[in-house]
N, C-alpha and C positions, 0 to 999 in steps of 0.2 A: 337362213345363213348357218353354215356349219360352225361348230364350236371351235374357235381358234383362240389360243392363248397368246397375248402380246406381252412382250417384256415392257416394264415401265420405262418411260422416257428418262434418260440420264442427262444431268446438267453437264453437257460436254464442254461448254465454255469454261465453267469453273474448274473442271478436271484439267482442261488444257492449260489453264493458268497455273495450277498447282504443278503440273508436269514441267512447265517452263521454269518455275521458281526452284524446284528440286534439281533440275538439270543444271541450272545456273550455279547453284550451290556446289554441285559436284565439279563442274568445269572450272570454277574459280578456286577450288581447294577448300571451301568452307566445310564441305563434307569430304573427308579423305577416304582413299581406298581402304576397305576393310572396316570402316566405321558403321556402327549400328544406328539405324534411324529410330529416334524416340518419337513414336506416333503422337503421344499425348502432348509433348512439348511443341512439336511442329504444328499440330492442329490448333493449339492455343495461340501460337505466334502468328499463324496465318488467319486466325479467326474463322476457321472452317470446321465443319463436322468431320469425324473420322472416316465416314463412308466415302466421300469423294477423294479424300487423301489416300485411302487404301486403293481406290480405283486407279489413281494416278501412279501409285507405287507399283501396282500390278503391271501397268503399261510400261514402266521403266524396267521391270523385271523381264518382260517380253522383249524389250529392246536390247537387253543384255548388259546394262550398266548398274542394275541392282540385282541382288540375288536373295531369294527367300529360303530360309533354313527352318524346317519344321521344329516347333517348340523353342526356337531360339530368336527368331525375328527376321527383319529385312536389313540387309547390309549393302553398302557400296561394294562393288566387286573388288577383289584384290587384283593388283597389277604386278605381274612378274616380268622379268626380262624376256623369258621364253614367250609369254603372251604377245609382247610387242614384236619380237622377232617373227613369230608366226603370222601376225596380222600384216606387218609391213612386207614380208616376202610374198604373201598372197596378193596384197595390193599391187605389187609390181607386176606380177603375172597377169592379173585381171586388167590393169590399165593398158598393158601392151595389147592384149586381145581386144579390149573395148575400142582402142584407137583403130586397130585393123578392121573391125567390124563396122565402125561408124564412118570410116574415111570416105567410102563411096556414097554415103547417104547425106553428106554435108550439103546444105542449101543456104540461100540467103537468110532463111529463117534461123538456121543453126548459128550462123555467124552473128546475127542480131541478138540471139539469146545468150551466146557466149559473151558478147560485150556487156549485156545487161547484168549478167551474173558477176562478171569481173568488176563492174562498177559498184555492185553491192558489197563485194569484198573490200574494195578500196574505201568505201564510205564507212564500213564497220571498223576498219583499221584506223581511219582518221578520228573516229569517235571513241577509240580505245575501248571498244565493247568486246570483251573476250569471247563471250558466248556467241554473239552474233557473228564475229569474225570467223570463228571455227565453223559455224553452221553454213555461212555463205561460201566459205572455201570448199566445203564438202559438196555443196550444191553446184559449184562451178565444176568440180571434178566429176560430179555425177552426170553431167550433160552427155559425155561420150557414151555412158551406159544407156541413157535414155534413147540415144540415136543409133544404138548398135543393132536394134531389131532382134534381140535375143532375150527372151523372158527369163530364162534361168540365170543368165549373167546379171541381169538387172536385179533379180531377187537376191542373189548372192551379195551384190554390192550393197543393197539396202540393209541386209542383215549385218554387214561389216561396219556400216557407217557409225553406229552408236559407239562401238568399241574405238573406232578411230577418233571420234570426238573426244573421248576421254584421254586417249594417248596424245592427241594434239595439245590438249590442255596441260598435260604433264610436261610435254616438250617445252611449252612456254614457261612453265614454272622452273624447269631445269635451266632455261636461259635467263630466268629472273626478269621476264618482261611480260606485260599483260597481253600484248599483241605484237606480231613481228614489226620491227621498226621500219622495214622497207617492204614495198609490194613485191612479192616473190613470184608473181604469176604473169608478169609481162611477157617473158619469153615463152612460157607455156601457151598463152593465148595466141601469140604471134605464130608459133609453129603449127598450132591446130588450124590456123587459117591458111597455111602455106601449102606447098606441093610435095614436101619431103616427109612421107609418113615415117620412115626410119628415124629421121632426126627428131620428130615429135615423140616417138616411142623411147628413144634414148634419153631425151630430156625428162620425160615422165619418170623413168627409172631413177635418174639422178635427183629429181625433185623429191621423190619419196625418201631417198637415202640421205637427204640433206640433214646433217647433224644427227644422223641415226645413232651413231655410237655414243653421242652425248646423252641422248634419251635413254638408251639401254643402261648406261652407267648410272643415271639417276634412278632408274627402276631398281637396279641392284642395291643402291644405297637405301632405298625404301625397304627392300627385303631384309637388309641387314638390320635396319632400325626396328622392324617388326619382330625379328628374331630376338632382339634384346628386350623389347617390351614384353614378350611372352616367356622370357627366361625365368626359372625359379628364383625367388628371392626370400631372404629371411630364414629363420630356423625351421619354420613349418613347411617350407618348400612350396608355398602358395605362389601361383603365377600372377604376374602383372597382367592387367587387361587393358585394352584400349578404351579410352573414354567413349561412352555410348550416348551421351547427351548431345543434342544439337539445338 
């Protein structure tokens, strides 16, 4: 047998659990945009070694909701109004194209999966589970991308979803509610089952734009608060810093 080097087996279950806990902390606001992750404290609180924690953090860096800065540490990404405007405007264009591409591919299996994912959103909403509600809502919206038969489109959507998760969580914080009080997907699902593609596309654009200005205003308020936090204070001109412990 030729000499082949195998990578050691990673405890993916533990890493996945850490990813879930970190993501939940970000989506519920316990870890805020721009906040530094304290590896030592997190590992002690989770009772895990720092190796799987770092693996989990690297995974979230790849997803785009954490950022690693050399010699400084790992931070939750900052969120600006421009970031949200870019993501939502792209989402509108992608959804319209995904509906067009997936429309002729709809089958009984598509409709059944649409209902299953819709039920999952409603269940998470009833349980007032912020993280799960956001995840299931994105899975519901992702169905049209999966049925579009367009690999680049699907890849683009998958890269966008982590950012959208964070923005959806901020949206709910802006509205001061853990999950939407009403199921907002009934019309979306009904139109995807119907015969009017244009109506489905128009509704998708309107759905994405729902309370968009409120979210952008909330992001601008965060930017303003961050600017104040970093403003020089005192006679020595030292800057205030965001708390780094979690």
